[in-house]
C-alpha positions as CSV (number, residue, x, y, z in Angstrom):
1,M,28.4,-2.8,4.4
2,S,31.0,-0.4,4.9
3,R,31.4,2.8,3.0
4,A,35.0,1.7,1.5
5,H,33.6,-1.7,0.6
6,S,30.4,-0.1,-1.3
7,F,32.6,2.5,-3.0
8,L,34.9,-0.3,-4.4
9,I,31.8,-2.2,-5.5
10,T,30.5,0.8,-7.2
11,V,33.9,1.6,-9.0
12,S,34.1,-2.0,-10.3
13,N,30.6,-1.8,-11.5
14,N,31.3,1.7,-13.4
15,L,34.4,-0.1,-14.9
16,T,32.3,-3.0,-16.1
17,E,29.8,-0.7,-17.7
18,K,32.4,1.2,-19.6
19,E,33.5,-2.0,-20.9
20,G,30.1,-3.0,-22.1
21,V,29.8,0.5,-23.9
22,N,33.1,-0.2,-25.4
23,Y,32.2,-3.5,-26.7
24,L,29.0,-2.2,-28.2
25,I,30.5,0.7,-29.9
26,E,33.6,-1.2,-31.4
27,N,31.8,-4.2,-32.4
28,H,28.2,-3.2,-33.5
29,T,26.9,-0.5,-35.5
30,G,24.4,2.1,-34.3
31,F,25.2,2.2,-30.8
32,F,26.4,5.6,-29.3
33,K,27.5,6.9,-25.9
34,I,25.9,10.1,-25.3
35,D,26.6,13.2,-22.9
36,R,24.1,14.7,-20.3
37,A,23.5,17.6,-22.7
38,F,22.6,15.3,-25.6
39,K,20.2,13.3,-23.0
40,K,18.5,16.5,-22.5
41,D,18.0,17.6,-26.0
42,L,16.9,14.3,-26.7
43,L,14.4,14.2,-23.8
44,D,13.1,17.8,-25.0
45,A,12.6,16.4,-28.4
46,L,10.6,13.6,-27.3
47,S,8.7,15.8,-24.9
48,L,9.8,13.9,-21.8
49,S,10.7,15.1,-18.3
50,H,14.4,15.6,-17.4
51,K,13.6,13.2,-14.3
52,F,14.5,10.4,-16.6
53,L,18.1,11.5,-17.6
54,N,19.6,8.5,-15.4
55,A,17.0,6.0,-17.0
56,F,19.3,5.4,-20.1
57,D,22.9,5.4,-21.0
58,M,23.1,5.2,-24.6
59,I,21.2,5.4,-27.7
60,Y,20.8,2.9,-30.6
61,V,19.9,3.6,-34.1
62,P,19.4,0.5,-36.0
63,E,21.2,0.5,-39.7
64,Y,22.8,3.9,-38.9
65,V,26.4,3.3,-40.2
66,G,28.0,6.7,-39.1
67,K,30.5,6.7,-36.6
68,M,29.8,10.1,-35.2
69,I,26.9,12.2,-34.1
70,T,26.9,15.5,-35.8
71,E,24.8,18.6,-35.6
72,G,21.3,18.0,-36.3
73,F,21.3,14.2,-35.4
74,I,18.3,14.3,-33.1
75,V,16.1,16.0,-35.6
76,A,17.1,13.7,-38.4
77,N,17.0,10.5,-36.6
78,L,14.4,11.0,-33.8
79,E,12.0,8.5,-35.2
80,N,14.6,5.9,-35.3
81,I,16.5,6.5,-32.0
82,I,16.1,3.8,-29.4
83,L,17.1,4.8,-26.1
84,V,19.1,2.2,-24.2
85,E,19.6,1.2,-20.5
86,L,22.9,-0.8,-20.3
87,K,23.3,-3.8,-17.9
88,T,26.7,-5.5,-18.0
89,T,28.2,-8.5,-16.7
90,K,31.4,-10.5,-16.9
91,K,29.6,-13.8,-16.2
92,Y,29.7,-16.4,-18.6
93,L,26.2,-16.4,-20.4
94,P,26.1,-18.5,-23.6
95,Q,22.5,-17.9,-23.9
96,N,22.4,-14.1,-23.1
97,P,20.2,-12.9,-21.3
98,K,19.3,-16.2,-19.8
99,G,21.1,-16.1,-16.2
100,F,21.5,-12.4,-16.2
101,F,21.4,-10.9,-12.6
102,F,21.0,-7.1,-12.6
103,G,19.6,-4.3,-10.6
104,A,17.0,-1.8,-12.0
105,T,15.1,1.1,-10.6
106,E,11.5,1.9,-10.8
107,N,12.3,5.0,-12.9
108,E,13.9,2.9,-15.5
109,F,10.9,0.5,-15.7
110,K,8.4,3.6,-15.9
111,F,10.5,5.3,-18.5
112,G,10.6,1.9,-20.5
113,E,6.7,1.3,-20.2
114,A,6.0,5.0,-21.3
115,L,8.4,4.7,-24.3
116,G,7.5,1.1,-25.4
117,P,9.5,0.1,-28.2
118,K,11.6,3.3,-28.3
119,F,13.3,1.8,-25.0
120,R,15.3,-1.1,-24.5
121,F,17.4,-2.8,-21.6
122,C,20.7,-4.0,-23.4
123,F,22.1,-7.0,-21.6
124,V,25.8,-7.2,-22.4
125,C,28.0,-10.0,-21.6
126,I,31.7,-9.1,-21.9
127,N,32.8,-12.7,-21.0
128,E,35.6,-13.4,-23.3
129,R,34.0,-17.0,-23.9
130,S,30.5,-15.5,-24.6
131,P,30.6,-11.9,-25.8
132,S,27.3,-10.8,-26.9
133,Y,24.3,-8.6,-26.4
134,S,20.5,-8.6,-26.1
135,L,18.0,-6.0,-26.6
136,M,14.7,-6.1,-24.8
137,T,11.6,-3.9,-24.3
138,V,10.2,-3.8,-20.8
139,Q,7.2,-6.0,-22.0
140,E,9.6,-8.6,-23.4
141,L,11.6,-8.4,-20.1
142,E,8.6,-8.9,-18.0
143,E,7.7,-12.2,-19.8
144,I,11.1,-13.8,-18.8
145,I,11.5,-12.6,-15.3
146,K,12.0,-15.5,-12.9
147,V,12.3,-13.6,-9.8
148,R,12.0,-9.9,-8.7
149,R,12.4,-8.5,-5.3
150,I,12.0,-4.8,-3.8
151,Q,15.1,-3.5,-2.2
152,F,14.9,-0.3,-0.3
153,Q,18.2,2.1,-0.5
154,I,18.0,4.5,2.3
155,N,20.2,7.7,3.0
156,L,20.3,9.1,6.3
C-alpha cells in the first residue's frame, strides 16, 4: 500500500472517529472527550501506567448531567468514571454492534482486562439510518467475537 493511500485512510478514519465523538457528546449524557493531560491525571489517579494513554479516547460517567469537566472532576467522580475506547463506523448496523468490523490493539485489550468494568469499548454507528452506540466490556466482547486474526504492523 502506498504511503499516500495509507495517509488518506488514516485521515478518513480520524474524521469518522471525530463524528463518533460528536454524536455521543451531542446526543447522550455523560460522555466527555478529554485531552492528553487529563488522561495522564486520570491514569495517575487510578495508579496505572502512562503506557495506556492511547488505549482510550473518552470517558463516560453514567448519570452525570453536567456539560463540562471542572477542577476536581477526577477526584469527585473517580469511582464512576468509565474509560472508553471508541470504534466508529458509517456502515448501516440496525443491531449495533452486530456486523461491526474494527481493529484493536493488544494494549487496548490488556487495559480493558486490567480495568474490568471501568473500561468499555464503545461501538458507534453514525449511519443516518441507524445512529446508535453500544458499550461493552472486554469480557462481553470476547463472548460475541466471531473471527479474530493477528496482523503485524511493521516500521522499517
